[in-house]
N, CA and C atoms as a LAMMPS dump frame, in Angstrom:
ITEM: TIMESTEP
0
ITEM: NUMBER OF ATOMS
255
ITEM: BOX BOUNDS ff ff ff
-5.0000000000000000e+02 5.0000000000000000e+02
-5.0000000000000000e+02 5.0000000000000000e+02
-5.0000000000000000e+02 5.0000000000000000e+02
ITEM: ATOMS id mol type element x y z
1 1 1 N 192.071 -381.7 -398.234
2 1 2 C 193.141 -380.784 -397.894
3 1 3 C 194.497 -381.439 -398.123
4 2 1 N 194.591 -382.72 -397.826
5 2 2 C 195.848 -383.428 -398.022
6 2 3 C 196.259 -383.496 -399.486
7 3 1 N 195.271 -383.642 -400.361
8 3 2 C 195.58 -383.698 -401.782
9 3 3 C 196.12 -382.365 -402.275
10 4 1 N 195.582 -381.273 -401.751
11 4 2 C 196.062 -379.948 -402.127
12 4 3 C 197.509 -379.761 -401.671
13 5 1 N 197.836 -380.265 -400.505
14 5 2 C 199.214 -380.159 -400.018
15 5 3 C 200.183 -380.949 -400.886
16 6 1 N 199.745 -382.087 -401.397
17 6 2 C 200.6 -382.868 -402.294
18 6 3 C 200.827 -382.102 -403.592
19 7 1 N 199.783 -381.471 -404.118
20 7 2 C 199.913 -380.691 -405.355
21 7 3 C 200.858 -379.51 -405.139
22 8 1 N 200.668 -378.768 -404.06
23 8 2 C 201.532 -377.619 -403.784
24 8 3 C 202.964 -378.045 -403.482
25 9 1 N 203.112 -379.135 -402.735
26 9 2 C 204.457 -379.637 -402.443
27 9 3 C 205.194 -380.092 -403.687
28 10 1 N 204.467 -380.688 -404.617
29 10 2 C 205.084 -381.109 -405.869
30 10 3 C 205.542 -379.902 -406.683
31 11 1 N 204.732 -378.848 -406.695
32 11 2 C 205.113 -377.637 -407.428
33 11 3 C 206.347 -376.993 -406.801
34 12 1 N 206.386 -376.934 -405.476
35 12 2 C 207.547 -376.36 -404.795
36 12 3 C 208.791 -377.198 -405.057
37 13 1 N 208.639 -378.51 -405.011
38 13 2 C 209.776 -379.391 -405.285
39 13 3 C 210.261 -379.228 -406.724
40 14 1 N 209.343 -379.091 -407.651
41 14 2 C 209.727 -378.895 -409.045
42 14 3 C 210.493 -377.601 -409.242
43 15 1 N 210.039 -376.525 -408.583
44 15 2 C 210.742 -375.251 -408.701
45 15 3 C 212.104 -375.319 -408.03
46 16 1 N 212.177 -376.01 -406.889
47 16 2 C 213.442 -376.116 -406.161
48 16 3 C 214.451 -376.971 -406.924
49 17 1 N 213.994 -378.062 -407.513
50 17 2 C 214.898 -378.945 -408.258
51 17 3 C 215.297 -378.283 -409.566
52 18 1 N 214.332 -377.774 -410.304
53 18 2 C 214.614 -377.028 -411.517
54 18 3 C 215.058 -377.858 -412.705
55 19 1 N 214.972 -379.144 -412.618
56 19 2 C 215.32 -380.022 -413.737
57 19 3 C 214.119 -380.91 -414.043
58 20 1 N 214.06 -381.363 -415.292
59 20 2 C 212.909 -382.166 -415.703
60 20 3 C 212.869 -383.51 -415.001
61 21 1 N 213.964 -383.943 -414.423
62 21 2 C 213.953 -385.18 -413.643
63 21 3 C 213.095 -385.011 -412.39
64 22 1 N 212.793 -383.757 -412.044
65 22 2 C 211.941 -383.478 -410.892
66 22 3 C 210.523 -384 -411.046
67 23 1 N 210.13 -384.347 -412.262
68 23 2 C 208.809 -384.943 -412.459
69 23 3 C 208.701 -386.313 -411.805
70 24 1 N 209.83 -386.882 -411.428
71 24 2 C 209.789 -388.164 -410.73
72 24 3 C 209.26 -388.016 -409.299
73 25 1 N 209.298 -386.811 -408.755
74 25 2 C 208.796 -386.591 -407.385
75 25 3 C 207.31 -386.906 -407.287
76 26 1 N 206.428 -386.245 -408.063
77 26 2 C 205.007 -386.59 -407.934
78 26 3 C 204.693 -388.004 -408.42
79 27 1 N 205.424 -388.474 -409.411
80 27 2 C 205.181 -389.85 -409.866
81 27 3 C 205.489 -390.845 -408.755
82 28 1 N 206.581 -390.622 -408.038
83 28 2 C 206.929 -391.505 -406.924
84 28 3 C 205.925 -391.427 -405.786
85 29 1 N 205.48 -390.219 -405.473
86 29 2 C 204.499 -390.052 -404.401
87 29 3 C 203.199 -390.77 -404.74
88 30 1 N 202.706 -390.573 -405.955
89 30 2 C 201.433 -391.19 -406.326
90 30 3 C 201.545 -392.699 -406.513
91 31 1 N 202.692 -393.176 -406.967
92 31 2 C 202.885 -394.633 -407.034
93 31 3 C 202.884 -395.227 -405.63
94 32 1 N 203.526 -394.532 -404.697
95 32 2 C 203.531 -394.998 -403.31
96 32 3 C 202.135 -395.019 -402.712
97 33 1 N 201.346 -393.99 -402.966
98 33 2 C 199.97 -393.953 -402.471
99 33 3 C 199.147 -395.071 -403.093
100 34 1 N 199.301 -395.286 -404.396
101 34 2 C 198.533 -396.338 -405.073
102 34 3 C 198.908 -397.72 -404.547
103 35 1 N 200.194 -397.969 -404.35
104 35 2 C 200.625 -399.266 -403.814
105 35 3 C 200.062 -399.476 -402.421
106 36 1 N 200.11 -398.433 -401.587
107 36 2 C 199.553 -398.534 -400.237
108 36 3 C 198.073 -398.877 -400.277
109 37 1 N 197.321 -398.186 -401.135
110 37 2 C 195.881 -398.429 -401.199
111 37 3 C 195.552 -399.81 -401.744
112 38 1 N 196.319 -400.283 -402.708
113 38 2 C 196.068 -401.616 -403.253
114 38 3 C 196.374 -402.69 -402.212
115 39 1 N 197.506 -402.563 -401.532
116 39 2 C 197.888 -403.579 -400.544
117 39 3 C 196.943 -403.613 -399.352
118 40 1 N 196.381 -402.473 -398.988
119 40 2 C 195.498 -402.413 -397.826
120 40 3 C 194.025 -402.41 -398.191
121 41 1 N 193.731 -402.703 -399.447
122 41 2 C 192.359 -402.728 -399.939
123 41 3 C 191.629 -401.44 -399.566
124 42 1 N 192.323 -400.32 -399.747
125 42 2 C 191.783 -399.041 -399.332
126 42 3 C 191.01 -398.3 -400.389
127 43 1 N 190.87 -398.884 -401.573
128 43 2 C 190.155 -398.173 -402.637
129 43 3 C 188.663 -398.073 -402.36
130 44 1 N 188.144 -398.971 -401.55
131 44 2 C 186.695 -399.034 -401.372
132 44 3 C 186.281 -398.823 -399.924
133 45 1 N 187.114 -398.162 -399.15
134 45 2 C 186.805 -397.946 -397.74
135 45 3 C 185.768 -396.862 -397.53
136 46 1 N 185.423 -396.653 -396.277
137 46 2 C 184.433 -395.634 -395.926
138 46 3 C 185.017 -394.249 -396.199
139 47 1 N 184.165 -393.356 -396.635
140 47 2 C 184.577 -391.984 -396.838
141 47 3 C 185.019 -391.647 -398.258
142 48 1 N 185.116 -392.641 -399.134
143 48 2 C 185.528 -392.346 -400.496
144 48 3 C 184.407 -391.694 -401.275
145 49 1 N 183.195 -392.133 -401.069
146 49 2 C 182.068 -391.571 -401.808
147 49 3 C 182.091 -392.001 -403.262
148 50 1 N 181.21 -391.431 -404.029
149 50 2 C 181.103 -391.79 -405.443
150 50 3 C 182.24 -391.215 -406.274
151 51 1 N 182.829 -390.12 -405.836
152 51 2 C 183.817 -389.43 -406.647
153 51 3 C 185.213 -389.499 -406.01
154 52 1 N 185.395 -390.319 -404.994
155 52 2 C 186.641 -390.351 -404.227
156 52 3 C 187.871 -390.721 -405.035
157 53 1 N 187.792 -391.778 -405.805
158 53 2 C 188.946 -392.21 -406.591
159 53 3 C 189.234 -391.192 -407.689
160 54 1 N 188.2 -390.612 -408.255
161 54 2 C 188.402 -389.603 -409.299
162 54 3 C 189.122 -388.377 -408.741
163 55 1 N 188.841 -387.987 -407.489
164 55 2 C 189.563 -386.863 -406.891
165 55 3 C 191.041 -387.17 -406.799
166 56 1 N 191.385 -388.407 -406.442
167 56 2 C 192.797 -388.793 -406.383
168 56 3 C 193.442 -388.718 -407.756
169 57 1 N 192.755 -389.16 -408.779
170 57 2 C 193.312 -389.099 -410.127
171 57 3 C 193.469 -387.655 -410.594
172 58 1 N 192.492 -386.819 -410.286
173 58 2 C 192.588 -385.403 -410.656
174 58 3 C 193.759 -384.752 -409.928
175 59 1 N 193.909 -385.052 -408.639
176 59 2 C 195.021 -384.482 -407.874
177 59 3 C 196.358 -384.985 -408.399
178 60 1 N 196.431 -386.24 -408.814
179 60 2 C 197.679 -386.775 -409.375
180 60 3 C 198.043 -386.051 -410.663
181 61 1 N 197.07 -385.858 -411.528
182 61 2 C 197.327 -385.151 -412.783
183 61 3 C 197.719 -383.701 -412.517
184 62 1 N 197.005 -383.046 -411.592
185 62 2 C 197.328 -381.659 -411.256
186 62 3 C 198.721 -381.522 -410.646
187 63 1 N 199.13 -382.488 -409.843
188 63 2 C 200.462 -382.385 -409.238
189 63 3 C 201.556 -382.551 -410.283
190 64 1 N 201.342 -383.403 -411.262
191 64 2 C 202.328 -383.564 -412.327
192 64 3 C 202.37 -382.304 -413.2
193 65 1 N 201.198 -381.756 -413.514
194 65 2 C 201.142 -380.527 -414.307
195 65 3 C 201.757 -379.353 -413.536
196 66 1 N 201.469 -379.259 -412.233
197 66 2 C 202.018 -378.18 -411.428
198 66 3 C 203.536 -378.29 -411.325
199 67 1 N 204.048 -379.503 -411.219
200 67 2 C 205.496 -379.688 -411.173
201 67 3 C 206.134 -379.269 -412.49
202 68 1 N 205.539 -379.681 -413.597
203 68 2 C 206.076 -379.296 -414.906
204 68 3 C 206.02 -377.789 -415.099
205 69 1 N 204.935 -377.154 -414.657
206 69 2 C 204.822 -375.701 -414.782
207 69 3 C 205.865 -374.995 -413.919
208 70 1 N 206.105 -375.502 -412.724
209 70 2 C 207.103 -374.891 -411.841
210 70 3 C 208.51 -375.044 -412.407
211 71 1 N 208.798 -376.186 -412.996
212 71 2 C 210.107 -376.385 -413.62
213 71 3 C 210.251 -375.437 -414.815
214 72 1 N 209.211 -375.323 -415.62
215 72 2 C 209.248 -374.387 -416.743
216 72 3 C 209.404 -372.946 -416.291
217 73 1 N 208.737 -372.587 -415.197
218 73 2 C 208.874 -371.237 -414.652
219 73 3 C 210.295 -370.976 -414.189
220 74 1 N 210.892 -371.955 -413.545
221 74 2 C 212.278 -371.778 -413.103
222 74 3 C 213.209 -371.616 -414.295
223 75 1 N 212.983 -372.395 -415.346
224 75 2 C 213.801 -372.249 -416.547
225 75 3 C 213.62 -370.863 -417.167
226 76 1 N 212.397 -370.34 -417.146
227 76 2 C 212.14 -369.021 -417.72
228 76 3 C 212.761 -367.918 -416.874
229 77 1 N 212.719 -368.07 -415.562
230 77 2 C 213.246 -367.043 -414.669
231 77 3 C 214.769 -367.031 -414.671
232 78 1 N 215.374 -368.199 -414.69
233 78 2 C 216.824 -368.303 -414.596
234 78 3 C 217.495 -368.501 -415.945
235 79 1 N 216.847 -368.018 -416.99
236 79 2 C 217.421 -368.141 -418.327
237 79 3 C 218.629 -367.215 -418.426
238 80 1 N 219.739 -367.722 -418.946
239 80 2 C 220.909 -366.832 -419.092
240 80 3 C 220.626 -365.74 -420.125
241 81 1 N 221.049 -364.557 -419.805
242 81 2 C 220.816 -363.431 -420.692
243 81 3 C 221.842 -363.447 -421.824
244 82 1 N 221.389 -363.148 -423.044
245 82 2 C 222.338 -363.125 -424.157
246 82 3 C 223.308 -361.945 -424.015
247 83 1 N 224.512 -362.189 -424.399
248 83 2 C 225.526 -361.132 -424.325
249 83 3 C 225.748 -360.55 -425.711
250 84 1 N 225.964 -359.281 -425.76
251 84 2 C 226.252 -358.63 -427.015
252 84 3 C 227.696 -358.118 -426.961
253 85 1 N 228.437 -358.488 -427.935
254 85 2 C 229.857 -358.069 -427.974
255 85 3 C 230.073 -356.928 -428.915
């Protein structure tokens, strides 16, 4: 459930920021999570299961894709309309 919240939060942040620099939000979040897990030797703890690390990688990729899609959606929605003179 927490991974889904990170994906949705990244998409909301991307739409709210509306600039391509907003892709740094999920990258920063996932770098922070990875650093935490490496420093605390958390990659191999209880509860990860056989597919645990892969779920984190899938969620990281999905959050970056969702952020890019939200930024693209904002650009499409807020596109200036052409004027005819």
